ZATINU-103335 format. One record per residue: x, z, y of N, C-alpha, C in turn; residue in three letters. Coordinates in steps of 0.05 Angstrom, whole numbers, plus 5000, padded with zeros to 4 digits. Example, Ala and Ser with C-alpha at 12.3 -4.5 7.8 and 13.67 -1.06 7.14 Angstrom:
BEGIN
526451564886524651564910526451564934ALA 525751424955527351434979525851575001SER 
END
This chain:
BEGIN
101916838490103716788478105716708491MET 107816698486111016528500111916278481ASP 111016108507111915738490114415758475ASP 117115948485119015948472119716018442THR 117516208439117616418419116516198400LEU 113916088403111915968388114315768381SER 115415568396116515378392118915418366ARG 119415618374122515778354119615838331ARG 118815878326116415978301116315778284SER 115415558301114615348289116715198271LEU 119615198287121214978278122015208250ILE 121915478257122715638231121215708207THR 118815598211116215518183117115258182GLY 117515108192117814798183119614808162ALA 122114998170124814908155124315118129ALA 122415348131121815388101119815298087ALA 118915158097116815028079118114858070THR 119814658076121414508071123114558046ALA 124514828045125814968036124915008016GLY 122215048010121315207986119714947973SER 119614717985118414477971120314437952LEU 122314357963125014107952126114417932LEU 126214677938127714797924131214727906ALA 132514617931134414487920136714697942SER 138814657911141214787926142514767958PRO 144314897965144714807985146914567979SER 147914427987149714207994151714228020ARG 152214338026153614438048156914268038ALA 157314348014160214178009159613967995SER 157713898000158413497983159713397998ASP 161013207973163013078000162412868007PRO 159612738005157812548017157112618049ALA 157312818051156612988082159813098101ILE 161713128078163513318086165913048092THR 165412888088167812718082167512438102GLU 170012378116168312018118168711868105ILE 166111648112164411418100165911228111GLN 166910938089168110748105165410608132PRO 164010688124161810648148161910668177TRP 162910918170163911098199166511048210ASN 167510888193170310758211170010508213GLN 169510338206169010028211167109798222GLU 167109688243165009518249163209438238LEU 161109418247158409298225159009038238GLY 156508858221156208608219155108508258SER 155908218268154708208285152308128292PRO 151008108310148207978314147507748308VAL 150007598308148707398301149107298268ASP 149507538247151007468224148407328209ALA 146507458212143807398199141107348220ALA 141007118223138906988244136007038237PRO 135707058211132907118193134107378181TYR 132907618184134807848174132907848152GLY 135907998128134808048103134408358101MET 133608388070134008768063136908808070PRO 137109058058140009178053141209078033SER 143408998026143908897998143209177975GLN 143309397993143609527967139509607961HIS 138009417971135409337960134709107942GLU 137309107935137108807913135808837898ALA 134609057883132609117860129209057872ASP 129009067889126208997909125408707913THR 124008527886123708257879121708247870VAL 120407987871118307877850119307837826ARG 118707827800119207867774116307687763ARG 117307507740115007397733116407507692ASN 113407467683115107487653114607197644VAL 117707207623117906967614116406837594GLU 114507017578113606897560110406887558TRP 110206897591106706907592106106677598LEU 107306457611106406147611109305997600THR 108505827592111005557581112005417602ALA 111805417631113105247654112905407673ASP 115305517681114205667707113505497738THR 113105237738111905117753109405167762THR 107805157734104705317734104405587726SER 105005797743105906107733105906317750SER 106706467760105806727758108406977765ILE 108507007788109907297795109407497801ASN 110407637805109207907810110108047831PHE 108908237850109208387865111008707856THR 112708777868114708977854112509307868PRO 111009327859108809487879110809787875LEU 112409827855113910037857116410137876HIS 116009907888118609907908117609957943ARG 114509957940114209937973112410147977LEU 111810168014110710388021109110258029GLU 107510488048104710378063102910218053GLY 101909958072099709768043099809518063ILE 101909488072103009148075104909148059ILE 104108898049106408808033107908568052THR 111608558043112608398060112208158053PRO 112407958071111407568062113607568039ASN 117007658039117307518013117507757986GLY 115307857982114108007967112007947955LEU 109707757964108107717954107607617932CYS 105807627911106507527888104707247892PHE 105807047875106106817876104406687846GLU 101706477854100806407834100506077836ARG 101705857823101105647827100805507799HIS 099105257811099105087791099304797790HIS 101604707796103304527798104704577824SER 106804737827109104937841108204927865GLY 110804997886110605047920110104827931VAL 108004717945108004477956109604477986ALA 111104227991113404258013111504058028ASP 110604228055108704048062108704028105VAL 109503788112111203818136108103808154ASP 108004108160105504078189105003918212PRO 107303728219107103538233105203308225ALA 105203228197103203078191101803168166LYS 100703438171099503508158096303518170HIS 093703468157091403438168089403658154ARG 087303768169084603858155083003698161LEU 081403618138078703468144076703628131MET 073703558149071203658149069503498146VAL 068103488122066103288115064003288097ASN 062703148087060303168074057703218083GLY 055603468084053503498099054503568122LEU 055303468143056003578162054603438187VAL 054503478210053503208233055303018248ASP 057603158243059902978260062303058244LYS 063902898213065702928205068102928224PRO 070203138215072603158232075003178213LEU 077103028227080203078222080903288241VAL 082403568232083903648250087003698245PHE 088603688271091903698263091604038270THR 094204088265095904398264095004478297MET 095504398312094604448341092404428348GLU 090904218346088204198338086904418332ASP 086804578309086504908298087005068311LEU 090205148330091005348331089305278366GLN 087905138370086905228397084005288398ARG 082905388376080805578368081605888377PHE 079705958379079806238381080306408358PRO 082906588358084606668341084106968328ARG 084306898304083207318292085807328280GLU 086107608281087807888261085407988242ASN 086708018215085208128195086908248172LYS 086308448171088708548149086408508118ILE 087808398098085608418071087208368053TYR 086508508030088008508004087208157985PHE 090108047972089107847964089207887921LEU 088207957909088407977878087807707875GLU 089207717842088607507824086607567801CYS 084607457802082407547781083507657755ALA 086507507750087607537724089207817725ALA 089107947746091408147752090408487730ASN 091608497712091908767694090508567671SER 090308397668089908217646089908167616GLY 093108247619093908297593093708537587MET 091708807597091409037580088909007574GLU 087308827571084608847568084608927530TRP 087008857515086408947484088009137479ARG 089309307497090909527501094209567514GLY 095309707520097109747535099609547522ALA 099709467550103109067541104909117554GLN 104009117584106409107600107609347615LEU 109609377613111009667616112309687652ASN 110309657664111009677694109309637715GLY 108409757728105509677751106409427767CYS 108109387775109409047781108408817756GLN 108008957738106508727713103808797710PHE 103509097701100109047700098209037717THR 099809097749097409097772098508877792HIS 100908747788102508647813101508317827GLY 099808267809098408057826096608107848MET 097408297865095608347886098008407917VAL 096508277933098708437956096808417984HIS 097208448008095908568034097308518055CYS 096508368076097908208096095808268113VAL 096908268142095808168163095107778164MET 093107668160093207468174092207318194TYR 092807188208092707068245091806798232THR 089406758242088406508243085306408260GLY 083806228245080306208253078506248246VAL 076506328251074806338228073606198221SER 072706168188071405828185068405768194LEU 067206018204064705898211065405748240ARG 066805808257068405658274067405358271THR 071005348247071005018249068304928234VAL 066705038219063804918210062604888228LEU 061705018247060605008267061104758285ALA 063704708289065204458302064004188290GLU 063004168272062603998250060004008249ALA 059004128256055804178247054904128225GLY 054104398203053104428176050004378177VAL 049704138165047004028155045504278149LYS 042804208147040204478132041404468109ALA 041904208096041904268062044404318058THR 046704308072049804488067048504778057GLY 049804878032049105088018052605178012LYS 053105027997056204997986059004888002TRP 061705028003063004888017065804887989VAL 067404737992068404587974071504607986MET 073504797988076004748003078704657975PRO 079204477993080704267969084504357979GLU 086604367971089104347968089604107970GLY 092704127981094403877991097403887968ALA 096203977946098704097917098303827907ASP 099603777891100303637865097203727851ALA 096203967841094104077831091303997840ALA 091203877869088103947891087004127879ALA 087404267886086104537867083504537887MET 081204687874079104567887077204837877THR 075304927893074105187891071005187906ARG 068905377894066105237909066505617921SER 064705527950065005737963061905747971ILE 059705997968057605967972056805988015PRO 055605788018055205818051055606128057MET 053706278051053406578056055906688066GLU 058006638046060306738047062706608066LYS 061806368068062806118085063406218118ALA 060506288123059906308147059506668163LEU 061006798134061107158140064207208150ASP 065407218133068107318143070507138136ASP 070306998126073306748122074006668142CYS 076606558140078506508156080406208141MET 080706148156082405948158085506028175ILE 087106108156090206218171092106048174ALA 093706108187096905928189099006138195PHE 098406328190100406608198099506908178ALA 101006988169101807288151104407438173MET 102907738166104607868178106807768209ASN 105607638224106407498242108307238258GLY 108607138226109406958218108806748206GLU 109306448208108006288201107906358162ALA 105506238154105806268115108006178106LEU 108406338091110706238075109705988059ARG 111705858048111705628030109205668002PRO 109605867989109205937970106006097976GLU 105206138000103206208011101706038020GLN 101705838019100305498030101105438052GLY 103105488071104005358091102905048090TYR 102504998113101905108132099105168141PRO 097905158125094805278122093505388093LEU 091505658096090805688074087705818081ARG 086405788064083705948058083706298059LEU 082706438061082406688063079706758067VAL 079106898031076206908026076107248020VAL 076107418041077007788038074507878018PRO 075908007992074508137978074107967954GLY 074107717954073907617928076307467919TRP 076707347891077907327876080807077884GLU 082307157880085406967897084906717889GLY 083706597864082906377861081806167884ASN 081006307900078706207916079806227943MET 081506267950083806247972086506067974TRP 084705767976086505517965088705377989VAL 091105447979093105417997093905117994LYS 095105078021095904808025093604668038TRP 091804808049088504678052089304468072LEU 086804218057087403998075083903908074ARG 082503988057079903838063077904138057ARG 075204138070072704228072070804088069LEU 069604048042066803958038064204098034GLU 062304018042059704158056058204028035VAL 057104198013054504008002052204147989GLY 051304107965048204317960048304317937ASP 050704337923050604537904053104567899MET 054704797877057204847871058004607852PRO 060904497861061904317853061904387818TRP 064004557811064204557784061504587773HIS 058504607773055604427761056904137763HIS 057104037775057603777775060003717754ARG 061603847754064603777741063203967709GLU 061304017712060004157687063304337682GLU 064804517693066304657684065504927689THR 066705167685065105437672067105587685SER 067705487718068505757738067406007747LYS 069006197744067606367756065806517733TYR 067006567713065006767692067506867671THR 066907047666068107257653066107287622ASP 067607177605066807197571066207447554LEU 064007537550063207817536063207787516MET 062808047504063008077469062107947457ALA 059107877465056907767454056607437458ASP 058407407465058307037465057107037494GLY 056207107505055507117536057007167551LYS 056806957583058907007600057607177630ALA 058607307649058007307665057707137689ARG 056307087704056006857722057006897752ARG 058706837769059106827799060207137798PHE 062307167782063207387784066007457808THR 065007387832066407317854069407557856TRP 067007757867068407967878069708187871GLU 072108267869074308437858072908777863MET 072508837838071609147838073809337847ASP 072009507848074209777859075709857829VAL 078309877851080809917827083410147840LYS 084510227826087710267842089910437815SER 091310527825094210457805095810717815VAL 098010877801099111117813102410807813ILE 103010817833105610687837108810727829THR 107911037833110211227836109411537833ASN 110711637799112011517778110211317777PRO 112111137757110410897737112110837710SER 113010577695115010577685117710457694PRO 117410337717119710307731120310477755GLN 119110627760120710877778119511107766ALA 121411237748121411427726122411687748PRO 121411857743121512177760124212217744VAL 126412307767129512277765130812547786THR 129112667791129512927810130013097795HIS 128513107766128213377759125613597764GLY 125513817754122913947764122914017783LYS 121114067801119714177822117913987838GLY 117914017867115913877874116413597882HIS 114213477877114013167860112113097884THR 112912807887110712577898109212427888VAL 107312487885105412167863103811987886LEU 105311767884104511597908102411307891SER 100111237912098910927897097610877912GLY 096410617899095010467913091710377906LEU 090110387929086810337918085510147937ALA 083210077925082309737942080009677937TRP 078709577940075309457935074309187957SER 072809017935073108817947069608807958GLY 068709087962066909117972065909327995ARG 069409458005069109548030072009668034GLY 071609918040073710138041073510338016THR 076710388014075610597997075110918003ILE 074011117999071911338001073911607999LYS 074711437975076111747961077311597932ARG 079711827931081511797903082512037896VAL 081211987869082212237843084512157819ASP 086212417828088112417803088112597784VAL 089412567767089512687742092312737726SER 092512927720095812997707094712987677THR 092313087669091713087636090712897632ASP 091112607636088912477614086412417627GLY 085412567643082812457656081312807651GLY 082512947636080313247628080313387660ARG 081713367670080913557690082313347727ASN 081213317744081813137763081413297798TRP 083513167803083413367837084113107863VAL 082613147885082212827905085212847912THR 085612677914088312547930088612557955ALA 090112507971089912468001090912248017ARG 089012088017088611848042090311838063LEU 092611668060094211638091094611408095ASP 094911338123093911078131092210958146GLY 092310728152090010578165087610478136PRO 085110428151083510438126082110278140SER 082209918126081109688133078909608106HIS 077109518121075309338094076709188074GLY 076009138053077208958032080408978039LYS 081809248043084809188044085509398025ALA 088709438026089509648004088709928016LEU 089210168009089610428020091210607996HIS 093310708019095310938006095111207997ARG 094411277969094311567973096511737962PHE 096312027961099512067960097912447939TYR 099412527928098512747912101112907911HIS 101913187920103913317918104213477900GLU 105213527884104813807860107513887856PHE 107914077842110114207828110314157803ASP 111813957791112413897759114114117740TRP 112414187721114214407705116814357676ASP 116213947694118313877674117313747646GLY 113813857644112413797614111413547618GLY 110513407595109813167595107013197607GLU 107212927620104512807637102312627628LEU 100112577643099012367630097412237660LEU 098712077670097912107700095811867708LEU 093111887724091011657721090611717754GLN 089111487756088611617784084911407788SER 083011467798080711357794079311357828ARG 078911157832078111047869074911017868ALA 074111127885070711017892070810997913ILE 069410757924069310607943066610717973ASP 066610507984064710528006061610537998SER 061510387975059010347969058310527941ASP 060010697938059410907919060010837891GLY 061810507889062210437855064510627852ASN 065210777826067010867815068410687792VAL 070910727795072810497776072410697758GLN 071610507735070810627703073510707695PRO 073510797660075210787641075410577633THR 077410547610078610227605075710247584LYS 075710467572074210477543070710437545ASP 070110507576068310417588067610157597ALA 069310017612069609807618069009687586LEU 070409647569070909487544067409547520ARG 066409787531063509807522061809537535ALA 062309557559060509347568060409047558VAL 064509067575064408787575066408647545ARG 066908827532068908667511071308657515GLY 073008457498075508397503076508197506THR 074807977503075307717504075607517526GLU 075507717557076307567575078307627581SER 080207607601082607637612081907717642ILE 079807687654079007717682077807917690TYR 078208017717077308217728076908537711HIS 079308607697080208957684080909097710ASN 079109217716079409627741078809737725ASN 079109797697079310047688081910187697GLY 081910437691084010607701086310677682ILE 088710647695090910667688092410857680GLN 093910887648095111157646097411127642THR 099411287655101711277654102711547644TRP 104911547615106011747602108311847612HIS 108512117629111212207633111812407620VAL 115312277606115912477591117912737599ARG 118012877585119913117594122013017608ARG 123012787600126612767613125212587640GLY 123812507648122012327663121812107661GLY 122112007641121511707638118211687636GLU 117411397636114711337639113911127635VAL 111711127612111410957597108610827596GLU 108310627599104710527599102410617572ASN 101710757570099410867542096210767553VAL 094710837527091510887529090811117534GLU 089111227547087911457542085111317562VAL 082811247541080211277546080210977566GLY 
END
């Protein structure tokens, strides 16, 4: 076969495919392409105008947002990742959701210390420089608050995936293995739990079983190639892959090894989910398989009219990778397998797509994720039948978006 003809055929075929997909009229007379624009004639900003680069001014709507009525004070509150404005699986540092109990601590790294004490052979205190001399790891993980989607337990509440699902983000963490640091201190045989403590005013503490601490936990000092942001725990935070976000203690200052979980000593009920019969699920650490369609969604309506439409979303599981995502355009009556694209890391976000021709009619969009352990994302009705509606935690039910004929999208309940 002639190489020139082959290339010409490929180019012609690709152009024909693109035309059939878009089915758009010719724009040869569009002033946006035929007329000279201001930016074609003027010099741009010099290289020293923004020493730390910022997004384009035309992307000013891509920001974290809080819900004003959700908490009494924004010092101890939440804001949400704008999932509908993002692509791929990595969340930019400035868009990772925040959850604080006493606001953002301003910690001087030169004065910050990490203590390891309790049931260890040799109590130790590390400076930041000490920790950075250990072998480093780079891992991509999602972080999800256990209360993500918590307002949806009793019905559709918040109109936007930023608010229903935006307490999740995914970044590359750089740091040292928790196992390495604990080994330096020497964990006694009686040490079964680790209690991380934060340096903020809340002195946030949680209990982590030793098996998890020695498995894949990290002490991170960087995310996405730069130092942690203050709101993400600068200069140190704990990374607990696949487990609920409240265990990822920020501004980490102490690790105490003990023989039992600290919440038993405090007689509190951390890591439990209240059930309909008044009992509670205990030690609910892992985040279940979950997904959401980010586009179209209430904050990202269909604006192009009928024709080729790209549906996009995110899926994740605290138990491994995502094996498959199915999507439905009719509220779960019929399903098709979505296309997974991009890297597939354990306990990280996965990006999925489904391309289809929209006829302009109403749609009920859903996604259903299946993870590498075979766990299937349940419907909301199936989840409520087992769990009731008294909890605000670990809601991984299938989300439904209603696309109206004009392209507007609304949060609705369908199963």
